[in-house]
N, C-alpha and C positions, 0 to 999 in steps of 0.2 A: 176479470179473472186475473190470476197471478201473472200469467204471461200476457202482457198487454198487446194490443193490436199493432204496436209500432213495428214489430217483426213477428208475424203470425207463424205459429207452428202448424204447418200445412201437411202434417203427416197423415191426417185423416183418421178420425176416431171411429171405432166400431160402434154402430148404433146399438145401444143396449136399452132394454126396457125395464130391467130389474131396478127396484128402488130400495134405498137403505130403509130398514125397518125403524119404526118409532120405538125408541128405547125407554119411554117413560116421560118424565116431566123435566128433563134437563137439569137434574140436581147434581150431577157429577161435576167436580171442579175442573177436570181436564179430560181431553180425549184419552182413550185407553192407552195409547202409546206416547202421550205427550207428557211434558213436565208441568208441575203446578204453575199456574199463572195468577198473580195477585189481582189482576184486573177482573178475571172471572169470579174470584171470591167476592170482590167488591160488588159486582153486578148481582151475584146471588143474594147478597144482603139487601140490595135495593129492590130486587124482585120479591123478596119476602114482605117488604113494606107496600109495594105497588105491583101486585102480580098481574095487573091488566094493562101495563104500559108496553105497547108493542115496540117502542124504540129501544127499550132495555133488552128485549129478546134479540132485536136486530143487532145491537152493539155486541152482545155476547156471541151471536152467530158469526160476526166478522172475526172475532178473536179465535173462535174454534176453527174457522176456515184457515186463518193464517197458521194455525198449529196443525193443519192437516186433519183436524177432527171433523171429518165430513158428515158422519152420521149425526153428531151433535149439532153441527151448523145447520143441517137440513131441518132437524127437529125444531130448532129455535126460530129459524126464519119462517117456517110454516106456522109456528105459533104466532109470530108477529103478523103474518098475513091473515090469520083467523080474526084479528082485530081490525086490520086495514087491508082488505083484499086487493085494492087497486094501487097500492103504494109502489111506485116505479122502482125506487131504490131496493125495496125488499125483493121484487121480482128479478131485478138484475143480479143481486147477490145469489138468489136461489139458482139461477141459470149458471152462474159461475161455478158454484159448488157442484152442481150436477155434471158440468163439463169436465172439471178436474177429477171428478169421482168416476169417470168413464161411464156416465149415464147420459150419453150424448143425445139420445132421442128425447129424454125428459128436458134436457137443457134447451134444445131447439124449441120444443113445444112451449116451454116457459117464456122464451123470448117472443115467440109468435103471439102468445097471450098478452104480453106486455105491449107489443106493437098494436094489437087490436084495441087495447084499452087506452092507449096513448098514441093515436095515429099521426099526430102532428109533432111528437116529441123527437127531435132529430137525434139526440144521443141514443135513444132506444132503437131507432131505425138503423143507425150506424152499427150498434152492437148486434142487432139481428143480422145485418149483412155480413158482419164478421163471423158469426156463428155459421151462417150458410156457406161461407167460403171454407171455413175449417172443415165442415162436414161435406165438402165436395158437392155443393149445390150452386154452381156459378150463375146459372140462369136466374134462379130465385134471388141471388145476391144482387144481380144487376137490376132486377125489377124493384127490389127494395131501395136501391140507390136512386132509381128514377123517381120514387116517391119523395125522396129528399130533394131532388132537383126541382120538383114542382113547388116545394115549400121555400127553398133557398137555393136559387140557381148558382150562387157564388160561394157555396160551402166548400172550403178547401178539403175538409176531411172526407167529404163525399167523393171528390175527385181522387184523393189518395187511395181510398178503398177501391174505387174503380180500377186504379192502376194495379193494385194487388190482385184483383180478380183477373184482369187481362194477362198479367205476368204469370199467374198460376196456369192459365190456359195456353201459354206459349205465344200469345199475341203481343210480341215485344213492341212493335211500333205503336199499337194502341195504348199499351202500358206507359210508354214514354210520353205520349201525348197527354195522358191523364195525369201523370205525376207532374208534368210541366205546368199544366193548368193549376194544380194544387199549389205549387210553389210561387206561381205568379200571383195568386190570390193571397197566400200567406208565406212571405219570404222567410219566416222564422220556422217553417215546418221542416225540421232537420231530417226527418225520415224521408221526406220527398226528395230532398237533394241527394241523400245517400242512395236511394233506390235508382235515381236517374244515373248516378255515377256507376252503379253496379251494372245497369243495363248497357250503358255505353261502353263500359269496360268489357262486357261479354262480346261486344262487336269489335273489340280491340281499337276503339277510337280514342285518340288523345284527348278529346274534349272531356272524357271522363274525369280527368284531373280537376277541371274547373268545377265540376259538381261536388266532388269531395271537398274541395277548398271552400265552396259556398257553405257546405255543412259545417266545416270547421270554423268558419266565420261566425256561425250561430253559437257554436260551443267548441272551443279549441281543444278541449280534453275529451270529446265524445269518443268512447272506445271503439264503437262500430265504424265511425267515419275514419278514424286513424287506422284501424285494422284493414278496412277495405282499400284505402289508398295505398297502404304498405303492400298489400297483396298485389295490387295492380302494378305498382312500381317494380316489384321483384319478378312477377310472372309474365308481364307483358312488355315492360320496358327494360328488363334486366338491370334495373338500377338497384343493386343490392345494398349499396351504402345508404341510398336514400330511404329504402325500406327499413333498414336496420335502425336508422335514426328515429323513425316513427315508432318502432317497437320499443326503443329505449324511452321515448316520451310516454308511451302507454304504461311502461313499468313504473315510471316516476309517479304518474297520476292515478294509476290503478294497480298497485303492487300485488293484488290478489288475482289478477287476470292471468291465469296460467298459460293461455295460448300465446301470450306475448313472449314469454321466456322460450317456449317451444319453437316458435317461428324464428326467433332470434338465433336459437341454436342451429336450426336448419340452414340459416343464411351463413353462419360461421362455418358450417360444414362445407357449403358451396365455395367458401373462400379459403378452404383448406386450413382453417384455424381450429384444429381439433381440441386444444385445451380450452379455448374460449367456448366452443360448442358444448363441451362437457360441463363447464361451469353453468351455462344456461339450462341444460337439462337437469343438473343438480337442483337449481333454484325452482325449476318447474315442478320437480317431485316434492320439494319442501312445501310449495304452495298447494299442490294437489297430488297427494300420494296415490291416487287412483287413476292416474293418467298413463295407460299402458304404452302409448307411443314414446313417451319420454324415456321410459326404461329401455325400450328397444333401441332408440337412437343413442342413449348413453352407453348401452352395451356395444353398439356398433363402434362408437368412439374408442371404447376400451379395446375392442378387437383390433382396430386400426393401429393402436399403440402397442399391441403385442401382449395385452393383459387378458389372456383367455379366461382366467378364473373369474374376473370381475364381469366379463362379457356374459359368461354362462349364467351368473347370478341375475344379471339384469334381464336377459332373455327369459329366464324362468319366472321372474317377477312379472314381466309383461304377459306371459301366458297364464299366470295365476289370475290376472285381472281380466284377460280376454283369451279364453281357451281356443278360439277360432282365429287367432291372429297368425295368419299363414307365414308372414315374413319372419316373425319371431321364431316360429316353429322350424322353419327352414334354416335359419341362422344357428339355432341351438343344435339341430341334428348335424349340421356341418362341423361344429366344434366338437361334438361328442363322438 
């Protein structure tokens, strides 16, 4: 699915049983809200010549999925499955589409079907455990991971997923042990090092730095590793300069990562460097004009400099984006 299991979105999807309706034969070039895509037009031409080729439907479904054309993607992948009902790639894609389309019950059932058809296929079992975790079924996820252990006791991804399950359940020590096993088997598993760093950081243990550094040895520009290390430096060790240097590094390697500008701005505020903080919030807003906190803190900087008019505009902009933003509301009421 689009949000890969490196860092799972564990908000928990509502189980829905409604399914997108079949809209015909997939002859539209684009999703209803999408832009024309030449790849779809090319596949349409190929399908006119070979209408019984499941791979063409699968390829078109992937493009529709990337364009958020979920109905069209479901229709096409189901067409592909009508020709090849056991194809694991088709089943995986269908499950991903269902999950992102808030049809979580169908997504889970699709992955269970895939695992039933391919009980020795580790990527399928890993994906099933991921879906079970997302849908708040930790016991089932652990059972699925045990099936992987029986097939490959030294599978690093299996230990990593186990760590995610334990972490989600608040079993920090078990999570640490599982992530540790994962990186011992695969020292290049950057997500394992990052999660170990985060868990040790939550315990305020200095060893957290070593794990973030191990992640950065795998990829020195990894934005998550840099961000987590910076957060630990500033919030636990009070090393504002060290954290600021890391946010600057993120800005160089990932100039569209708005949070780096925002956090750098907060650090400059802590250092009483109001002008530099304002500059960072300006850049944050240029990169992401829908970031309400950046408007609020830029307004706060303006208020601190005595520019009430600019502060009011920024507080109002923050509230336009986030009407329930209490801090912005209180600041605006105070000025008015």
